Structure formats: structure tokens, C-alpha cells
C-alpha positions in Angstrom: 9.9 34.8 24.7 6.8 35.4 22.7 8.8 35.1 19.5 10.1 31.7 20.6 6.6 30.4 21.3 5.4 31.7 17.9 8.4 30.0 16.2 7.6 26.7 17.9 4.0 26.9 16.9 5.0 27.7 13.3 7.5 24.8 13.2 4.8 22.4 14.6 2.4 23.5 11.9 5.0 23.0 9.2 5.8 19.5 10.6 2.2 18.6 10.5 1.6 19.9 7.0 4.8 18.6 5.4 5.4 15.3 7.1 2.5 14.0 9.2 -0.5 14.6 7.0 1.0 13.2 3.7 2.1 10.1 5.7 -1.4 9.6 7.0 -2.8 9.9 3.5 -0.4 7.3 2.2 -1.3 4.9 5.0 -5.0 5.3 4.2 -4.4 4.6 0.5 -2.5 1.4 1.4 -5.2 0.2 3.7 -7.8 0.9 1.0 -5.7 -1.1 -1.5 -5.3 -4.0 0.9 -9.1 -4.1 1.5 -9.9 -4.2 -2.3 -7.6 -7.0 -3.3 -9.3 -9.9 -5.0 -8.1 -13.3 -6.4 -7.0 -12.8 -10.0 -5.7 -9.3 -9.5 -2.3 -8.5 -11.0 -0.2 -6.8 -8.4 3.4 -5.7 -7.6 4.9 -6.2 -4.2 6.8 -3.5 -2.3 10.0 -5.2 -3.4 9.1 -5.0 -7.1 7.9 -8.6 -7.8 5.0 -8.8 -10.2 2.4 -11.6 -10.0 -1.2 -12.6 -9.9 -3.1 -13.3 -6.7 -4.3 -17.0 -6.6 -5.4 -17.2 -2.9 -6.2 -14.6 -0.2 -6.0 -15.0 3.5 -6.2 -12.5 6.4 -2.4 -12.1 6.8 -0.9 -13.7 3.7 -1.4 -14.0 -0.1 -0.4 -16.7 -2.5 1.1 -15.0 -5.5 1.8 -16.7 -8.9 4.9 -15.1 -10.2 5.4 -17.5 -13.2 3.4 -20.4 -14.6 3.3 -23.0 -11.8 5.4 -20.9 -9.4 3.4 -19.7 -6.4 5.0 -17.8 -3.5 3.5 -16.9 -0.1 3.8 -13.2 0.8 2.5 -11.1 3.6 -0.6 -9.2 2.7 1.2 -5.9 3.7 3.9 -6.6 1.1 1.5 -5.7 -1.8 2.4 -2.3 -2.9 0.2 -1.7 -6.0 -2.3 -3.2 -8.3 -1.1 -3.4 -11.9 -3.4 -2.4 -14.7 -6.4 -0.1 -14.9 -9.0 -2.3 -13.1 -9.3 -5.3 -10.9 -9.2 -8.6 -12.7 -12.5 -10.2 -13.6 -14.2 -12.2 -16.3 -12.9 -11.3 -19.7 
């Protein structure tokens, strides 16, 4: 009986360390990225579309994917910022 309890505690700890904690870190990184987005940033969506942010709103972003082609995407669809630093005056 004691062995079974120890085994369950061990499995719970392994679950936390291998699955739960890394997922929480990924979610925190995504929230931080979402908060730091600015107009002019070059980004990639979670589906792999590259573009430049032309307008930000609370729930959506206008993304220019080609000259004169602007699409509306959910803010949560932004997966990564492309380049070394946020866009700014050059």
C-alpha cells in the first residue's frame, strides 16, 4: 500500500516537471510576446504567414503580408517576432 502511494506521488511529480511546468513557461512567453507587439514589427503567425503589423487592436491585428495586401488576424495568432529587435526608426 505504501509503495502504491509513493508511486503515485512520484508519477505526479514527474507529470508536473515534464508536462505542466514547461507548458506554463510557454504560455507566459506567449503572453509576454503579445504584450510587446508594436506597429511596424515583423512577425510570423502560428500558421507560418509572415507580415508587418500595420494596426493593433485589443483582439485583432491588421497584418500587411504583401505590398497593399492587409489581412485581419486574431492577436493570439501571432507566434513569433521576426528579426533581432522590434521595428523602429531606421
